[in-house]
C-alpha positions, 0 to 999 in steps of 0.5 A: 124826472118825475115831472110831466114833460110834453113834447113841443116843437120850437123852430124845428127843434123838438124838446120837452115842455113843462108848465111853470108851476111844475117847474117851480116845484121840480126845478132841481130835477129838471136841471139835473136831467138837462145836465145829464142828457144835454136835451133842453127843456122849455118852461111855459105858462098857459101853453106859451113858452117863456124860457128854455133851460139848456145845459152849460158847456164850457166854450173852448177858447178860439185860436188866434191866427198869427199870434207868432207873427214877427216872433221868428223866421223860417229859412228860405230853404225850409222845404228842402231841409233834410230832403235827402234824408226824407227821400232815403226813408221813402226808399227804405235806406233807413230802418 
């Protein structure tokens, strides 16, 4: 990035650390690097961490269980449907 980054450890995670004054002049470079690598950067003042810059990742929508409940029915013999044909396939009668 051209910015002097120092390694620091925060809660067991090792990440880059940059002084707030360097971050002000090189913010776009820091943001591009974080977006490119996915590695977070800590911005600090007088050696004390202030903020952590992290890459934005689009969250996938969570699946909702039971969204089809009451919308249809499953026949009682569902597990037995086409069982003869399936057995024939396993025995090689269909090719």
